[in-house]
KEFI-505304 format. One record per residue (C-alpha): x, y, z; residue in three letters; residue number from 0. Coordinates in Angstrom, 2 decimals, m for minus. Layout:
BEGIN
{atom {X,Y,Z},'ala',NUM},
...
// end
This chain:
BEGIN
{atom {m72.67,m26.13,71.27},'met',0},
{atom {m71.29,m27.47,74.53},'glu',1},
{atom {m70.94,m31.20,75.08},'ile',2},
{atom {m69.27,m33.44,77.64},'gly',3},
{atom {m67.82,m36.72,76.39},'leu',4},
{atom {m66.57,m39.38,78.78},'tyr',5},
{atom {m64.55,m42.36,77.54},'gly',6},
{atom {m61.61,m41.48,75.28},'leu',7},
{atom {m60.79,m44.80,73.66},'gly',8},
{atom {m60.22,m45.35,69.96},'arg',9},
{atom {m63.58,m43.88,68.98},'met',10},
{atom {m64.31,m41.51,71.84},'gly',11},
{atom {m60.99,m39.69,71.56},'gly',12},
{atom {m61.41,m39.17,67.83},'asn',13},
{atom {m64.98,m37.99,68.29},'met',14},
{atom {m63.75,m35.34,70.72},'val',15},
{atom {m61.19,m34.17,68.17},'thr',16},
{atom {m63.76,m34.01,65.36},'arg',17},
{atom {m66.16,m32.04,67.55},'leu',18},
{atom {m63.44,m29.61,68.63},'ala',19},
{atom {m62.38,m29.11,65.00},'arg',20},
{atom {m66.02,m28.35,64.24},'gly',21},
{atom {m66.03,m25.43,66.67},'gly',22},
{atom {m67.84,m27.02,69.60},'his',23},
{atom {m66.80,m26.60,73.21},'arg',24},
{atom {m66.02,m30.15,74.30},'val',25},
{atom {m65.30,m31.13,77.89},'val',26},
{atom {m63.50,m34.47,77.80},'ala',27},
{atom {m63.15,m36.97,80.63},'gly',28},
{atom {m61.67,m40.42,81.06},'asn',29},
{atom {m60.87,m42.84,83.86},'arg',30},
{atom {m57.10,m42.45,83.22},'ser',31},
{atom {m55.54,m39.00,82.72},'pro',32},
{atom {m53.36,m39.64,79.65},'gly',33},
{atom {m56.18,m39.53,77.05},'pro',34},
{atom {m57.58,m36.40,78.72},'val',35},
{atom {m54.29,m34.58,78.17},'ala',36},
{atom {m54.28,m35.74,74.55},'glu',37},
{atom {m57.85,m34.50,74.06},'ala',38},
{atom {m56.89,m31.14,75.54},'ala',39},
{atom {m54.02,m30.93,73.04},'ala',40},
{atom {m56.63,m31.30,70.27},'his',41},
{atom {m58.78,m28.43,71.54},'gly',42},
{atom {m60.96,m29.95,74.25},'ala',43},
{atom {m61.33,m28.83,77.86},'val',44},
{atom {m59.98,m31.54,80.13},'gly',45},
{atom {m61.96,m32.92,83.06},'ala',46},
{atom {m60.49,m34.89,85.94},'ser',47},
{atom {m63.73,m36.75,86.75},'ser',48},
{atom {m67.39,m36.99,85.82},'val',49},
{atom {m68.19,m34.45,88.54},'ala',50},
{atom {m65.59,m32.06,87.11},'asp',51},
{atom {m66.96,m32.57,83.57},'met',52},
{atom {m70.50,m31.78,84.69},'val',53},
{atom {m69.33,m28.70,86.62},'ala',54},
{atom {m67.65,m27.30,83.51},'lys',55},
{atom {m70.86,m27.43,81.43},'leu',56},
{atom {m73.92,m25.17,81.56},'lys',57},
{atom {m77.39,m26.75,81.76},'pro',58},
{atom {m79.17,m28.14,79.89},'pro',59},
{atom {m76.10,m30.32,79.51},'arg',60},
{atom {m75.29,m33.05,77.03},'val',61},
{atom {m73.29,m35.83,78.71},'leu',62},
{atom {m72.15,m38.46,76.22},'trp',63},
{atom {m70.71,m41.82,77.32},'ser',64},
{atom {m68.31,m43.74,75.04},'met',65},
{atom {m67.35,m46.61,77.34},'val',66},
{atom {m67.70,m50.38,76.84},'pro',67},
{atom {m71.17,m51.89,77.01},'ala',68},
{atom {m72.31,m53.61,80.19},'gly',69},
{atom {m71.39,m52.77,83.76},'asp',70},
{atom {m69.05,m49.93,82.78},'val',71},
{atom {m71.83,m48.17,80.86},'thr',72},
{atom {m74.27,m48.77,83.73},'glu',73},
{atom {m71.94,m47.23,86.31},'ser',74},
{atom {m71.03,m44.29,84.04},'thr',75},
{atom {m74.68,m43.38,83.44},'leu',76},
{atom {m75.38,m43.66,87.17},'his',77},
{atom {m72.47,m41.29,87.83},'glu',78},
{atom {m73.77,m38.88,85.18},'phe',79},
{atom {m77.16,m38.88,86.88},'ala',80},
{atom {m75.62,m38.33,90.31},'ala',81},
{atom {m74.07,m35.03,89.21},'his',82},
{atom {m76.39,m33.82,86.43},'ala',83},
{atom {m79.49,m31.61,86.65},'ser',84},
{atom {m83.04,m32.46,85.68},'arg',85},
{atom {m83.54,m31.92,81.96},'gly',86},
{atom {m79.95,m32.79,81.02},'asp',87},
{atom {m79.46,m35.18,78.09},'val',88},
{atom {m77.54,m38.38,78.81},'leu',89},
{atom {m76.25,m40.26,75.77},'val',90},
{atom {m74.95,m43.82,75.55},'asp',91},
{atom {m72.80,m44.11,72.42},'gly',92},
{atom {m71.51,m47.62,73.16},'gly',93},
{atom {m72.66,m50.93,71.72},'asn',94},
{atom {m75.24,m51.58,74.42},'ser',95},
{atom {m77.97,m54.20,74.23},'tyr',96},
{atom {m81.10,m52.35,73.14},'phe',97},
{atom {m83.21,m53.88,75.92},'arg',98},
{atom {m80.77,m52.40,78.45},'asp',99},
{atom {m81.23,m49.05,76.72},'ser',100},
{atom {m85.03,m49.28,76.98},'val',101},
{atom {m84.73,m49.95,80.72},'arg',102},
{atom {m82.18,m47.18,81.24},'arg',103},
{atom {m84.33,m44.72,79.35},'gly',104},
{atom {m87.30,m45.45,81.59},'gln',105},
{atom {m85.24,m45.18,84.76},'glu',106},
{atom {m83.55,m41.95,83.75},'leu',107},
{atom {m86.82,m40.39,82.55},'ala',108},
{atom {m88.35,m41.13,85.96},'ala',109},
{atom {m85.43,m39.23,87.51},'ala',110},
{atom {m86.02,m36.21,85.26},'gly',111},
{atom {m83.34,m36.82,82.60},'phe',112},
{atom {m83.59,m37.28,78.85},'arg',113},
{atom {m81.81,m40.39,77.54},'phe',114},
{atom {m80.58,m41.05,74.01},'val',115},
{atom {m79.20,m44.36,72.78},'asp',116},
{atom {m76.73,m43.75,69.96},'ala',117},
{atom {m75.39,m46.58,67.85},'gly',118},
{atom {m72.11,m45.33,66.38},'val',119},
{atom {m70.28,m46.88,63.43},'ser',120},
{atom {m67.08,m45.67,61.82},'gly',121},
{atom {m64.26,m47.14,63.83},'gly',122},
{atom {m60.84,m45.56,63.67},'ile',123},
{atom {m61.68,m43.93,60.31},'trp',124},
{atom {m64.48,m41.77,61.70},'gly',125},
{atom {m62.21,m38.87,62.61},'leu',126},
{atom {m61.62,m38.05,58.95},'glu',127},
{atom {m64.70,m39.43,57.14},'val',128},
{atom {m67.32,m39.09,59.88},'gly',129},
{atom {m69.46,m41.46,61.94},'tyr',130},
{atom {m72.70,m43.15,60.98},'cys',131},
{atom {m75.07,m42.71,63.92},'met',132},
{atom {m78.39,m44.40,64.67},'met',133},
{atom {m80.39,m42.76,67.46},'leu',134},
{atom {m83.33,m43.46,69.71},'gly',135},
{atom {m84.90,m41.17,72.29},'gly',136},
{atom {m87.17,m38.15,72.75},'pro',137},
{atom {m87.44,m35.59,69.96},'asp',138},
{atom {m86.40,m32.63,72.12},'asp',139},
{atom {m83.19,m34.40,73.14},'ala',140},
{atom {m82.33,m35.11,69.51},'ile',141},
{atom {m82.97,m31.45,68.66},'asp',142},
{atom {m80.49,m30.40,71.35},'leu',143},
{atom {m77.92,m32.87,69.98},'leu',144},
{atom {m78.40,m31.89,66.34},'arg',145},
{atom {m75.39,m29.51,65.99},'pro',146},
{atom {m73.02,m32.15,67.36},'ala',147},
{atom {m74.58,m34.89,65.22},'leu',148},
{atom {m74.18,m32.76,62.11},'asp',149},
{atom {m70.49,m32.33,62.91},'thr',150},
{atom {m69.81,m35.96,63.81},'leu',151},
{atom {m71.58,m37.52,60.83},'ala',152},
{atom {m70.98,m37.16,57.09},'pro',153},
{atom {m73.86,m35.76,55.02},'ala',154},
{atom {m77.01,m37.87,55.63},'asn',155},
{atom {m74.99,m39.99,58.07},'gly',156},
{atom {m77.27,m39.87,61.11},'trp',157},
{atom {m80.94,m40.63,61.68},'ala',158},
{atom {m83.43,m40.67,64.53},'his',159},
{atom {m85.37,m43.94,64.54},'phe',160},
{atom {m87.90,m43.27,67.27},'gly',161},
{atom {m88.31,m44.12,70.92},'lys',162},
{atom {m85.57,m45.14,73.30},'thr',163},
{atom {m83.88,m48.39,72.30},'gly',164},
{atom {m84.47,m47.95,68.56},'ala',165},
{atom {m80.99,m46.57,67.96},'gly',166},
{atom {m79.18,m49.49,69.54},'his',167},
{atom {m81.59,m51.95,67.89},'phe',168},
{atom {m80.72,m50.59,64.42},'val',169},
{atom {m77.00,m50.66,65.30},'lys',170},
{atom {m77.33,m54.27,66.51},'met',171},
{atom {m78.84,m55.39,63.19},'val',172},
{atom {m76.21,m53.33,61.33},'his',173},
{atom {m73.49,m55.31,63.10},'asn',174},
{atom {m75.25,m58.60,62.37},'gly',175},
{atom {m75.23,m57.71,58.66},'ile',176},
{atom {m71.56,m56.77,58.99},'glu',177},
{atom {m70.85,m60.27,60.36},'tyr',178},
{atom {m72.46,m61.82,57.29},'gly',179},
{atom {m70.64,m59.57,54.83},'met',180},
{atom {m67.28,m60.24,56.45},'met',181},
{atom {m67.89,m64.00,56.38},'gln',182},
{atom {m68.85,m63.94,52.69},'ala',183},
{atom {m65.67,m62.05,51.80},'tyr',184},
{atom {m63.60,m64.37,53.99},'ala',185},
{atom {m64.95,m67.50,52.32},'glu',186},
{atom {m64.54,m66.03,48.85},'gly',187},
{atom {m60.93,m65.09,49.42},'phe',188},
{atom {m60.23,m68.53,50.89},'glu',189},
{atom {m61.55,m70.10,47.69},'leu',190},
{atom {m59.37,m67.81,45.57},'leu',191},
{atom {m56.39,m68.66,47.78},'his',192},
{atom {m57.01,m72.41,47.43},'ala',193},
{atom {m57.19,m72.36,43.61},'ser',194},
{atom {m54.47,m73.51,41.24},'glu',195},
{atom {m54.14,m70.05,39.65},'phe',196},
{atom {m51.98,m68.31,42.26},'gly',197},
{atom {m54.45,m65.42,42.52},'ile',198},
{atom {m53.10,m62.13,43.82},'asp',199},
{atom {m55.71,m61.46,46.51},'leu',200},
{atom {m54.92,m57.75,46.83},'arg',201},
{atom {m55.43,m57.36,43.09},'lys',202},
{atom {m58.73,m59.25,43.23},'ala',203},
{atom {m59.98,m57.02,46.06},'ala',204},
{atom {m58.91,m53.95,44.12},'ser',205},
{atom {m60.58,m54.85,40.84},'val',206},
{atom {m63.80,m55.92,42.58},'trp',207},
{atom {m63.94,m52.51,44.25},'asp',208},
{atom {m64.16,m50.69,40.89},'his',209},
{atom {m67.60,m51.08,39.34},'gly',210},
{atom {m68.42,m54.51,40.78},'ser',211},
{atom {m71.71,m55.22,42.55},'val',212},
{atom {m69.73,m56.48,45.58},'val',213},
{atom {m67.70,m53.28,45.99},'arg',214},
{atom {m67.71,m51.85,49.52},'ser',215},
{atom {m65.62,m50.20,52.21},'trp',216},
{atom {m64.96,m53.64,53.71},'leu',217},
{atom {m63.47,m54.68,50.38},'leu',218},
{atom {m61.22,m51.61,50.45},'glu',219},
{atom {m60.05,m52.74,53.88},'leu',220},
{atom {m59.41,m56.26,52.55},'ala',221},
{atom {m57.19,m54.81,49.84},'glu',222},
{atom {m55.36,m52.80,52.49},'arg',223},
{atom {m54.86,m55.92,54.65},'ala',224},
{atom {m53.42,m57.97,51.76},'phe',225},
{atom {m51.18,m55.05,50.83},'glu',226},
{atom {m49.84,m54.79,54.38},'gln',227},
{atom {m49.57,m58.48,55.29},'asp',228},
{atom {m49.21,m60.25,51.94},'gly',229},
{atom {m51.21,m62.92,50.17},'asn',230},
{atom {m50.78,m65.31,53.11},'glu',231},
{atom {m51.65,m62.70,55.78},'leu',232},
{atom {m48.44,m63.61,57.56},'glu',233},
{atom {m48.51,m63.23,61.32},'gly',234},
{atom {m52.30,m63.09,61.61},'ile',235},
{atom {m53.97,m65.95,63.46},'arg',236},
{atom {m57.44,m66.97,62.28},'gly',237},
{atom {m59.06,m66.19,65.64},'trp',238},
{atom {m62.11,m63.89,65.49},'val',239},
{atom {m63.77,m62.40,68.56},'asp',240},
{atom {m67.34,m61.13,68.84},'asp',241},
{atom {m68.50,m58.30,71.05},'ser',242},
{atom {m72.11,m59.36,71.56},'gly',243},
{atom {m74.15,m57.70,68.82},'glu',244},
{atom {m74.17,m60.77,66.58},'gly',245},
{atom {m75.51,m62.93,69.42},'arg',246},
{atom {m78.22,m60.40,70.25},'trp',247},
{atom {m79.20,m60.19,66.58},'thr',248},
{atom {m79.70,m63.95,66.37},'ile',249},
{atom {m81.71,m63.98,69.60},'leu',250},
{atom {m84.03,m61.31,68.16},'glu',251},
{atom {m84.30,m63.22,64.87},'ala',252},
{atom {m85.43,m66.28,66.85},'ile',253},
{atom {m87.89,m64.18,68.88},'ala',254},
{atom {m89.46,m62.74,65.71},'his',255},
{atom {m89.29,m65.91,63.62},'gly',256},
{atom {m86.92,m64.34,61.09},'val',257},
{atom {m84.70,m66.91,59.28},'pro',258},
{atom {m81.38,m65.04,59.68},'ala',259},
{atom {m79.37,m67.95,58.31},'thr',260},
{atom {m76.37,m66.02,56.96},'val',261},
{atom {m75.89,m64.00,60.12},'met',262},
{atom {m76.26,m67.11,62.30},'ala',263},
{atom {m73.67,m68.99,60.23},'his',264},
{atom {m71.24,m66.06,60.42},'ser',265},
{atom {m71.56,m65.94,64.21},'leu',266},
{atom {m70.97,m69.68,64.57},'phe',267},
{atom {m68.01,m69.44,62.20},'ala',268},
{atom {m66.43,m67.02,64.67},'arg',269},
{atom {m66.91,m69.56,67.44},'phe',270},
{atom {m65.23,m72.19,65.26},'thr',271},
{atom {m62.24,m69.90,64.72},'ser',272},
{atom {m61.43,m70.09,68.43},'arg',273},
{atom {m61.17,m73.85,68.61},'gln',274},
{atom {m57.72,m75.34,68.38},'glu',275},
{atom {m59.25,m78.69,67.46},'asp',276},
{atom {m63.01,m79.07,67.28},'ser',277},
{atom {m64.34,m82.00,69.31},'phe',278},
{atom {m67.43,m82.05,67.10},'ala',279},
{atom {m65.21,m82.58,64.06},'met',280},
{atom {m63.42,m85.37,65.90},'lys',281},
{atom {m66.79,m87.06,66.39},'val',282},
{atom {m67.67,m86.54,62.73},'ala',283},
{atom {m64.34,m88.05,61.64},'ala',284},
{atom {m64.84,m91.03,63.94},'ala',285},
{atom {m68.38,m91.66,62.66},'leu',286},
{atom {m67.21,m91.39,59.03},'arg',287},
{atom {m64.55,m93.98,59.79},'asn',288},
{atom {m67.06,m96.27,61.53},'gln',289},
{atom {m69.73,m96.33,58.85},'phe',290},
{atom {m67.57,m96.13,55.76},'gly',291},
{atom {m64.10,m97.14,56.79},'gly',292},
{atom {m62.81,m93.73,55.74},'his',293},
{atom {m59.29,m92.85,56.84},'ala',294},
{atom {m58.80,m90.74,59.95},'ile',295},
{atom {m55.81,m88.62,60.92},'lys',296},
{atom {m54.25,m89.42,64.28},'lys',297},
{atom {m52.92,m86.70,66.60},'glu',298},
// end
């Protein structure tokens, strides 16, 4: 099939390569020209702009955005719509807030377009092993996308979850679960590290990943990290960012009365990681000293 993909970052560029390897005609565009040239070297047709990308595709077109969530996605979809034809399929493959996707789907449908929200997981490994994809949108749009989805995903690695917004909602919860899993591994390895036994953390990750009930791809990545950076993870600062999905997950848990305690803790733990010295902990130390005379450490 033919497909236009705009946004050639770490995931978008690899998706273009995987599609081209799968025999699809891919027209690739990006704000800066360097990634376009690289995509062309991997079998894609380069486009100098969104208008050029649209012109190089035959309707009904598939125009897939892989840009950061927020204003950049909003402007990219508006630019798609400005150059596309009625009946074209516009796909947002970024980590957009599902409520934004619901709104965008309604607006684009009113203008004659079909909109698909595609939650994509797989990171930098997706080129070789495939991408897990969670989709929302009209059935006929998914049918048009099916050949590309079958190429991008491993076997049984994509699913259509219903109306617009459902794909990004499932991806949001997926990322909330990921937060909790990462935090559980992090706390477990800290406990191993703190013990008197001098545990080899890479070895622990490796043995757990063979037959254990906690085995997972994240555990494979933990083993890889300890192998690369040593038991002390030299040179890595304990500062963890969040890109929004964890916050949205907790907001939805509150809205639906779901006690998402693990995911909430993992999100707040990320906030804690960014504090050089927590004022709240200063208050706690001061109170402990006041009521019990417990020692405090001075700066």
